[in-house]
C-alpha positions, 0 to 999 in steps of 0.5 A: 548501479546497473541500468536495466532496459525493458523491451517495448513491444508493438501494441496489438490492434483491438478487434471488435464490432463496428460499434466498438470500432467507432468508440475506439476511434473516438478515443484514438483521435484525442490528444493526451490532455483530452484523453486524461480529461475523458478518463477523469470524467468517466471515473466521475460517472462511475462514482456517481453511478455507484452512489445512486445504485447504493441509494436505490438498493437501500430503498429496495431493502426497505420495500423487501424488493423481490419477496413477491417473486420468492426471493429470500433476500435482496442478496438473492434478488441481486444474484438472480436478476443481476447475475451479481457475484458474492463479492459484488453483492457483499460490497453493494449491500455494505454501501447500501447500509452506509446510506443510513449509518454514514451518509457522508460516505455516500455524499462524497461518492455521489460528488465524485470526491471519493473513489468506489474502492475507498467507499467500499472500504469505509462501508466495511468499517462502518458496518463492522460490528466491532468498529461501527460504534466508533465510525460516526465520530471519525467518519468525516476525518476518514472521508477527508483522508480518503479523498486526499491520499492515494489508495495505499496511503489511505488503506494504511491509515484505515488499518491503523484506525481499525486497530485503534477502534478495535485493539482487542480484535486486532490483537486476536487476529494477529495471535490467530494468524500466528497460532494457525501458521502452517506450511505444506510441501509436496509433489502432485502430478510431477510438480512440486508445490509449496504453500503456507501462511503465518504472522505478518512479521514472520513473513515480512522477515522471510520476504526480505531475505527472499528479495536479497537472494532474488537480487543475486539471481537477477544480477546473474541473469543480467550479466549473462544478458548483457554479455550476450546482447550488449547494448540491446540487452533488456529484461525480456531477453533474460534467461529466466522469468522473475517467478523462476528467479524467485523459486531458484532464490528460495532453493538457494536459501534452503541449500545454504541453511542445510550447509550451515554448521550446527550451532553456528551463529545465524545472521539476524535480518534487520526489520525496522518497525516505525511507530508513533509515540502516541500508539506506542504509549497507548499500547503499553497502557493497554498491556498494563505496562505503564499507567494510563486512562481509558477514553470512551473505551479507547486508550490514547495517552497522546492523540496523533492524527490518523494520517500521521499514525504509524505502526508498520514496517519501513515498507508500509506493511501494517503491524498489530501494535501489541506484536510490535511492542513484544518484538521491541522488548526482545530486540533492539530499539532505535529511536527516530525523532520526526521534527515534522510529519515526515522530516526525521533529521538534518545532517547538513551539507558535509557529504554528497551521498546519502549513506548510513543513517542519512539514507535510513532517515530519507527511507523512513519518510515514505513507504514507497517511491514518492512519485504519484502511483508508484508502488516500488517500496522505499527499501528498493528505492534510490535516495537522492536530492530533491535540489541537486548537490550541484545547485546547492542542495544539502544532503539532509532528509529535508532535501531527500526522498526515496525514488525508484530508479526510473523516477529518479532519472525522470525528475531531471527532465524538469519535474519538481518534487515538494513536500507539504508541512503535513507530510504529503508529497507533490510532483509537478510537471515542468509547466507547473501542473501537479500530477496525481490527486 
């Protein structure tokens, strides 16, 4: 495995007015622990202020604020008096409507348990005409998930809930994305361009192929860089940028496709779709492929808690269940048994390295590197022992986790990684303090 070094640059000075300089000075004088505490405190203030603004805006709506000055709506008043953008007014209006429709969201925001972005996402689900009727029954559960998960994990859970609450709408959106697929290539002002859009699974397959070719281009650049700079090699000294390598990789894909003989057997990329059995069976029922009953308009043969629901690629890209079922009927199905929310199988201590099925089992336990805040997809992670082989750790998914190269090395500095019975991951500093939420 190639070790890659990034170059550090000198931190630029922050110019400003005397008032800003005093504020900068206050923060630079804090030690790391004090600065972390201050950031958390400021974030709590932002959450509280956003909740208060939502309540005030809802009150303004009941009074028809701004009508006496000729404003057509409260949205127009915000644009005129607060210089708010369309996106900002849309988010604020939804949160204001949630004060009455789902007060538990505003309460969690006011007390600092819920992040502003998560509250806005929940407000969107609570006010959407196709999901609002089901939101009240799930509000406390969704808020609890939002307060105990990182953003990416909660976003996936909410997508699954929306697919469940509005299955027909999710199917229509997926079908529409496929029906409206398009691509355009041309030249404008001596610059070539390529644009397009399509279905989620199509683009996921294409992205996987592009990433493989991009890695080949990266390896070429890194070989040149190490030859020229030796131990001083770093990514900043590589001859091409990441964007340039992606373009060149795409060009190589076209060239190789053009050189493939007509009628040749095309390679088929492997695309893993992970789906819990409850979602799989309820979708089969909705498609009338197996018998089943409807409960309050929602098909669910085998209820599964939403934080454990999965209908996504192995890297966490949400997939519409009907589309996944269709792919499974036309492709190969590999059944994966989860003994607990994230534990796939146990292969004992017969081998030292995670390879083959053992590596796949570790990868399927998380969509990203399990280090808090890291978004490196599990397919690009290393799969190593939580308790080292040398100290008696088994080569089994129960003792493995996907970690990016940086965090796989960093964990050897005394950090402890554990998995709870509910499937969540916790990383603790050497002093026992837990990282993240």
